[in-house]
Structures are given as C-alpha cells and as structure tokens.
N, C-alpha and C positions, 0 to 999 in steps of 0.2 A: 503494499499500500504506500503510495506517494505521501510523503510529509506535507503537513499543512504548515506553510511558512510564514512567519510574521517578523518584518523587519522592524528592528528597533534601533533607538540613537541613545547614547548616554545623555542623561540630565545631570546637570551640575547645578542649576538653580532649585531650591525647595521652598516650602511656604506656601500659604495661601494665595497670596498676590502672585507669586510666580506660577502657581499651578493654573489661576484664573487666567494669566495671560497665554500659557500653552494652550488650553482649551479654546480661546478665541482664534487660535492659529490652526484648528482642526487637529489639534494634537491631545493625546491622553496620557497624563502623567502615570507611571507604572512602577512597581518594585519586583525583582526577581530574587527569590532567596531560596534556602535549602542546599541539599547536595554537598554538604560539608565545606561551603563557601561563604564568603561574606556577602551580604546583600547588596544588590545593585539597582541603582536608581535610573529609570529609562523612560523614554517617550514611546508611543506607537501612533500612527496614524489612525484617527477615529474612523475614518470611512473604511479603511482596509480592514480593521479589526472588527467592526460591526458586521459587515459583509460575511465574514468567516464565522461570526458567533452566532447569527441568527439561523444560519442553516442546521439542518439536523446531524449533519457530519461534524459540524463545528461544536457542538454539546459535548462535554466532558473528553475531548479531543486531546491527543498529544501533539503539540505544536512543535516546532522547529523554530526556536527565537534567533535570528541571524542580525549581529550587529554591521549597521548599514556602513559600507565603504571598506570592510574586513572580511576575513575568512573566519572570524570568530563565530561560533553557534552553539546551541544546546537545547537540549529537549526539556520541555516543561509543560504543565498543565496549568489552566486557570482555576485559581484556588478561590478567588474571591472577587467579585465586581461589584462597585458602587455606581449606583444608577440615579440620575436625576428623576424625582417623581413626576415632575410636569413635562419635560422634554424628552425623557427616556433615553437620554443620552448617556454614555459612560462618563463618570467622573474620575474614576481610580480603578487600576486593575492590580491584582496582586497575583503573580507566578510562581509556582512552586518547582524547582529544577527535580526533575526524574529521569531515569534511564528506561530504555527499552527493557522489557522482562520484569522491571520493578512492580511489585504489588502495590496496588493503589485502592483507596476506599472512594467510591463515588456513589451519588445519588441519580437514578436513572428513572425516566419517566416509563409510565405503563400506558399503553396503546390498546384500546379495546377495538374488537373486530365483529361484526355479526349483528343480527337483531336477535334478542332473546325471545323465545316462544312464550316465555311468561309475561312479555312485555305485550306482544300480541293478544295474550288471553286477558289482558286489563290491569296487569301489575306494573309497578315500575322499578327501573334500574338506580340503586343505589351505589355510586361509586365513591367507596371509602378511601381505598389506597390509590393515588395517582401516581406514586413514584415508590422504588425500592432502593435499599440501602445495599450496595454490593461492593464486593472484593474481587481484583482481577488485574492481570497485566495491564501497565499502562497503554499498550498500543492495542489491546483488545476490549476496550470498553464498548459495550454495545449502545448503540443509538437509542433504542428503545427495548422494552420487553412487551411482547405481544400476548394478549389474552383472547380467546375467541369464546365470547358469550352466547352465542347463537343457540346452544343447547340446554339454556338455562331455563328452568320453571320457576313459577312462584314458589319461593321458599328455598330455592337454591342459591349456591354461593361459591366463589372462588377465593381461596386462601393464597398467600403468599408461596406456600408449599406447593400449590397445584400447578404454578407457572413452569414453564419448561426454560432454562436457563442456557445460554451458550456453553460450549465446553470450557472449562476452565474459569469459569465465573461462580463465585460463592456467595449466597445469601446471606446478609448480616442480620436482616430483620428476623423477628420470631414468624417462625413457619405459619403460626395461627393468626397472623396479621391478615385482617378482612380486605379484601381487594373490591370485589363486587357482590352485591346480594339483590335478589329480585324479590321485591316486597310487594303485598297487595296494597291497593290505595286505601289512605284513609286520613281523616282531617289532621290527625297529629302528624302524620309523617309529612304531609305538605306545608304545615304550619313550620316544622324543621327545615325542611329545603327551602322556604322563603327566608328564614332567619339566617341561614348559613349564606345566602346569596348576598343579602344585604351587609353581612359583615365583610364578605369578599369584596364587594362592590367599594368600600370605605378607602379613601385616598390620604396618605400621610402626608406631611409637608417635609417630613425627614428623607434623606437619601435612602433608596432601597439598596440592600445588601443582598446579592445572590452569591451563595456558595456552591463551589465546584468539587472537582476532585481534590482528594487529600493523599499525600502519599503515607502509605504505611511506615516507611523509613525513609528519613531524608538523607541520610548517609549513602555512600556508595555511587558516586558518579560514573560517567563513562571514562 
C-alpha cells in the first residue's frame, strides 16, 4: 500500500499570536512526538491535510511525514486534532511517531448494511455502538468495521463480539458491548431518541478535540 504523505515544515515561532498568523496563511501548527525522540514543532498545509483526513482512507491512517526540501521523513499517526467548532477548520494537530509493524490502539467506526426484517415488521433500530476500540499493526488499521443487520428481527441484537474483525486486529472493548438492537416501537423509546438527538445537536463554543490513533509503545523507531 502506498504511503499517505504529509509535507511538513519546521516551526520556530510558538504562542497564540504566532499560531494565529500561521492559520491566516493557510497553515496549521502541529507537533510530532514519541519514538524515543524529542518533540518537533511543525506546520502543515491546511488544504492538503484536510483533503487527506476527510477521506475514509485518511482516518486512523499511517502517514509519512516528509520535511519540505529535505530527505527527512518519518511514519506517524494523527493522535489528536483540535477543530474550530464554527468553521470546522483544524486549529492544531498532534502526530505520534510510529513504525510499520508497531501495535497501536485506535477507535474505528462501525458501518451498518442491510435493512433489518424487524424494522420492516414495525420495529426500530437502536444503534448504540457506533465505534470500536481496537489494537493492530499501525499499517493495518481498518477504515471501518461492517455489520450486516438485515437478518435481525424485533428483540435481536449484535454485540461487539459478534462482529468479524480483520486478521491481526484485536478487540479492546468488552465483547458484550451492544452495537445494534431491534426494538419494538413505544412512547418511551421515541422520547429517548429525541432527547439523544437534542443533546447531540448542541454546539459548544470551545474547540472540538478529536482523538485518533494511540501507539501502544512509543519507543522503538525505524
């Protein structure tokens, strides 16, 4: 598989004022740490990194960080992203150095397919678990874990242990974690759905922090 390359440049100025000026120039301040080396302050092109990270392949990916104008490069994963809640633009990125073959802990989304027979019969689908916590090699992080719900009837469910994981991928969540349940319609269930939707729709004025891959062991570089 071809590496996803992110070009970075060293960052010498720090602080809120300096970072604000960088963002006005279309750059995102970032830091690269781990791998038994000192942290490095860098900047990345906002448009380029946004295009990579908004794709399915870009989620939880192993990136090759390449220093502009040099032959220096290093594999890393995005550990944390700070996002403006209004513009949805990246404010700051944290990358953690990893090596191919190194085991990492990640959170991967669950994707559903099919229409449950229980929904056709008048029930509704309660999607409780929209992601899974997994451990695998850095270069083998799946884009998503798929769950076929077409055979579910009212009262049926799928747990984390029921899902098929790719070879070499370990489930970190409790196997009894509920992913999907087909429930019978009722006033209480509908009220709970509406309340959950209202909470989800609330916006915060604080920057949103997205956490991504986490290396199991930061030592042991390439």
